[in-house]
C-alpha positions in Angstrom: 8.3 0.8 -13.5 10.1 -0.7 -10.6 9.1 -0.8 -7.2 11.3 -1.3 -3.9 9.5 -1.5 -0.6 11.2 -1.0 2.7 10.2 -0.4 6.4 8.8 -3.6 7.2 9.7 -5.4 10.4 8.6 -6.9 13.8 6.5 -4.7 16.1 4.1 -5.3 19.2 0.4 -4.7 18.8 -0.5 -1.2 19.1 2.7 -0.1 17.6 3.6 1.5 14.5 5.4 1.1 11.2 6.1 3.3 8.2 6.4 1.6 5.0 8.2 3.3 1.9 8.0 2.3 -1.7 10.3 4.1 -4.1 9.3 4.0 -7.8 11.6 4.3 -10.9 10.3 4.5 -14.4 7.6 6.4 -15.9 4.2 6.7 -14.3 1.2 7.8 -15.9 -0.2 11.1 -14.4 -3.6 9.4 -14.0 -2.3 6.4 -12.4 -2.6 5.2 -8.8 0.0 4.0 -6.5 -0.9 1.5 -3.6 -0.5 -1.2 -1.1 -1.9 -4.6 -1.0 -1.1 -7.3 1.5 -0.9 -11.0 1.6 -1.2 -12.7 4.8 -0.6 -16.5 5.3 -3.8 -18.4 4.5 -5.7 -15.4 3.4 -6.4 -14.0 0.1 -4.7 -10.8 -1.2 -6.3 -7.8 0.0 -6.0 -4.4 -1.1 -4.9 -1.9 1.4 -4.7 1.7 0.4 -3.9 3.8 -2.8 -3.2 7.4 -3.8 -3.7 8.9 -6.9 -0.3 10.0 -8.5 -1.5 13.2 -9.8 -4.5 14.5 -7.6 -3.3 12.9 -4.2 -6.7 11.6 -3.7 -6.5 8.7 -1.1 -8.5 5.4 -0.6 -8.4 2.9 2.1 -9.7 -0.5 2.9 -12.3 -0.5 5.7 -10.0 -2.8 7.5 -7.4 -0.2 8.0 -9.5 2.9 7.7 -8.5 5.4 10.7 -5.2 3.6 11.5 -3.3 3.6 8.3 -2.3 6.9 6.2 -1.1 6.8 2.8 1.0 9.8 1.5 3.3 10.6 -1.5 6.5 12.6 -2.3 6.5 12.8 -6.1 9.8 14.7 -5.9 11.3 11.8 -4.3 9.0 9.3 -6.2 8.1 7.7 -3.1 4.8 6.8 -1.4 4.5 6.1 2.3 2.1 3.8 4.3 2.1 5.0 7.9 0.6 2.2 10.0 -0.8 2.8 13.5 -2.3 1.0 16.2 -1.1 -2.4 14.5 -2.9 -5.5 15.3 -1.7 -9.4 14.8 -4.3 -9.7 11.9 -2.3 -6.8 10.1 0.7 -9.5 9.7 1.4 -10.1 6.1 3.7 -9.4 3.2 2.9 -5.7 1.9 3.4 -4.9 -1.5 3.6 -1.6 -3.5 1.9 -1.5 -6.8 1.2 0.9 -9.5 -1.8 0.9 -12.1 -5.5 1.6 -12.4 -6.8 5.2 -12.8 -7.6 8.3 -10.6 -11.0 8.0 -12.4 -11.9 4.6 -10.9 -14.3 4.5 -8.1 -12.8 3.5 -4.8 -14.3 -0.1 -5.0 -12.8 -0.4 -8.5 -9.3 0.6 -6.9 -9.4 -2.0 -4.0 -10.6 -4.7 -6.4 -7.8 -3.9 -8.6 -5.4 -3.9 -6.0 -6.6 -7.2 -4.8 -6.5 -8.8 -8.2 -3.5 -7.4 -9.9 -2.0 -4.2 -10.9 0.3 -3.1 -13.9 3.5 -3.0 -11.6 4.2 -4.7 -8.2 7.1 -4.7 -5.8 8.6 -7.9 -4.1 7.2 -6.9 -0.7 8.2 -6.2 2.9 7.3 -8.2 5.7 5.2 -6.8 8.5 4.9 -8.9 11.7 2.8 -7.7 14.6 3.0 -9.8 17.9 0.1 -10.0 20.5 
């Protein structure tokens, strides 16, 4: 599986960005596709993921209510709509595939933070104050 992210950039606090992740290759029906981020000086953090088959979504508490994940399976694309961005959201955002839709939300967020089966090269999001 190859993952290519796009949509990152520079935005002012309070602004919005939409990230895209195009996947190529075989993705198991029960897998999840998600996003994690890595900020300077901080640990890798799971952000959000969506079940490839069921469409069930999961979010880290830090982004809940501000970020929305969605997918277009016909286009093999997953989106992350990010609203009300804050300087602390500044990070490289990576797309990833792995896990299972049968895992709990906690397990999936942990997996995103620790390592998924496939991961993209990332797209930089910078939020200025």
